[in-house]
Every structure is written in C-alpha cells, then in structure tokens.
C-alpha positions, 0 to 999 in steps of 0.5 A: 443188869437189873435194878429194882424199883422200890419205896413205900406205897404210894410213892409213884414207883409204877409211875417212875417205872412207866416214865423210864420204860414207856409202859403204861401200867395202871397206877393205883392209889392204894397199895394191895400190900401184896407182892406185885412185880413188873419188868421191862428192858430199856435201851441206854441213850448213847449219842456215840452210837448214834453218831457211828450209825450216821457214819456207817449206816449199818444194818443194825444198831444196837445199844446196851440195855438195862432191866428195870423191876417195879416191885410193890409190897414193900412197907414199914415193918418188913425188917422185923417181920421178915420178908416172904420167900418170893419177895426176898427171891426178887430183891436178892436177884437185883444188882441195885435199887432205885429208891423212890421217895414221895415228895409230892402232895395229892389229897386223892393219893393217901400217904400210908404215914398220913403226912408227906415227909420225904426225909422220914420215908427214905430213912424208913426203908433204909432202916428196914433194910439195915435190920434185914441184913443184921438179922441175916449176918447174926444168924450166919454168925450164930451157925459159924460159932456152932460149927466151931464149938462142935468142931465141924470146920472143913476149912478152918481158914475159910471159916475164920475169914468169913467169921472176921468179914461177917463181924466187920459187917455186924459192926457197920450195921450196929452203927446204923450205916449201909454196907455199901459204904464199906471198902470190900475186896472182890474176894469179899464181895464174892464171899457175900454173894450168896447172902443177898444183903440189901444194904450192900447193893447200890442205890439211886434215891429218886424224890418223886416231886409234884409241879410245886414244892421245894427239892429235897435233894437240895442241901440233903445230908445223905453221903454214902457210897455207891449212891446217886440222889436226884429228883424228878416229876414222875407224873410229868415224866410219865407223860412225856414217856407216852408221846410218840411224836419227836415234835410233840416231846420237843413241844411239852419239854419246851413248855416246861422248860426241860432240856431233855426228859429226866428218864435219860439222865436217870437211865445213864445214871443207872448205868454208872451206878453199876460200875459198868462203861461201854466200849463200842464196835463198828462197821457196815453190818453193825454198830454196837455198844457192849457193856463192860465192868469198869477196870476190865481187860481187852480179853474180857471185853473180847469174851463179852462179844464171843467166847471164840474171840477171848479164847483166840485173843491176839490183839485189840485194835483200839480207837478212842471215840473222841479221836475218831470224831476229831478226825470226822469219822476217818480211820485213815486220819486217825492212823495217821495221827498215831491215835490208833493203838494195838493192845494186849490182853492186859489193857484196861478198856476205857469208856468209848473205846472202839475195838477191833479184836484180832484173834485165831481159833 
C-alpha cells in the first residue's frame, strides 16, 4: 500500500510528509523543478491492537503499515508537455495520491502562481492528470484502430472489449471528469492495470493551512468517488511529530485545542481510501493487525497470513472484536454467549474480526 504525496511547488508536500512519518527532511522554499522522491513506512494507529496487547502481553505487537512517498517535480504544464520516464514510473506504481493544496500565506515561501488560491491549485493538478490520461487513451485507441484496419487481431472479443472500455473512458475525460468516478468491474480494472491512469487512482485532498485563514474544505463543491477532502496545519503537525515525550505532545495539543494529531486521522483515512480494512490475530506470541481488501473471504485472509493456511484451510474461528471487549477479553464468555463462530471459505471477513485459522497440510 503506497500513497504518493503530490502537489504544486511550495504547497508543503515535504512538511506534510514529515508530519505523517516523523521525518525531518529539509523544506526548501524554492523547488528545484527536478524529480525528488522520499519514502517512509508508517504504522496505522489501531486502538484494537493496543487493547489486545494489554490483554495478552504478547512477545510481539504488529500494526499494519502504509508507505508514503513524497514526490517533488510536478508543476503546471506536465499534461501538455508529458511526464519524464522516471516521473511516470514513480506515479504509476502508486496506489493513490495525497494531493497537498496550499492554503497558507507566507511571504518567505513564494507561490509559483504568485497568489494563493487553493481552489485554482486543486483544479490545476486535476486538469493535468485528466490531460495525461486522455493522451494515453487516445494513443492506445489509435493503435487498436490500426490493428483492426490491418487485420492483426489475435483475440477479436478482447480487442472489442478493450476498445469499448477505452471509448467509455475517453468520453468521461472529454467531460472533464476523473476516471475514478466511473463504476468499473474488477475485470475492467484488471484490463486497465498497465495503463497507469492518473485520474483513476483514489485521492485524498489535503488543504495545507496556516494558523489563520478560513478552511477551504468547508462548503467545497468537490464531489467525486474514492475521494476524501480535509484540512490541516502542516507546519504545526510537523512540529508535533518531532516530539518524543508523550507529555510534551499532550501539552502541545492542549495549547492548540487539538484532540489528537491530524496525522492519526490522515493515516486512518489513507487506509480506508485504499478500500482495505483489518482483521486481527491474537495470542501470547503475537498480537497483529493484517490488511485485507474489503469484500475478501476468510480463505483470502488465511493466505495473507501464510500460503499454507490457505492451501490447507478447513474453517475460520471468528470472534468480532466488539463482542470480545463486551466479554472483557474472556473467550470462554464469548463462546457461552454464542458469539464465536466457525466459518467456511466463502465467509466475507469484517473489519475487526479476530481470526484463528484451522488448517491441515
């Protein structure tokens, strides 16, 4: 799971990256205009893991993780001018974007468009991605047309299906709407996997605010699927991320009347943005959260833990986390209330399910 932090120069991408990852990368007020990439892996906060660890005192506690990549070098005009090979390669490997939009004023940090206008900047990168996707699809449609004209088609049905899908996408782009708004089947997503379409990826828009000014997210008309919009004070959050002492963090949060660091919320929303959730395994050896695609089955969950568990899958012993807590961590009580279930291969795993896989190999 890898999300790219993107945005126009001097929008505060690296500041937000530092806030999310606890890194301390320098934040230069002037962009080099060159591709710059920094990557860090962060644990996804999960109170359920914390509570299970308190109950079982395991030798090891493991959280799920997300990889954030700070990508510098995007600017107005990339759609028309095209992306460099390395930049395109970086963007295509991402599962989604955190689009940082500048909403702060700072005379020491010049804006590339001279004025601070969050809505304009938001639509600037959107428009560039739409144009990039349109060029990609038009080039592919032209090649498909040439193949048909020359009679060089190995699989006529596959050729027709791909052409129809791309024409549908092209219509969407001509209407200046992102591809992520389309309802595509799993097979259609697989068909498009190698295209690296930018507007198809899920996006979290983050307005990077200063200590003053209105919140651009309030009342914003930006209604797209697989999209989240929020605001935070990037500089302040980066300062909080550098504090090691929990008491210092609590004092800092209290001073600014903040319930919790925004990084926790952003990380949790990042996780949800990718259409995944967590199931849990537990015991004295390890308490662990595992990432799983929403809608996945118990045998897929078993395979996430180890391929042998999926190959020899018999049943999944399922305890909903909420029921476990109602029983104060007493499995015998969970069983006596009939809240522990045995499920087969087709069971759809729910967020927070505590699983024990029964298998034989």
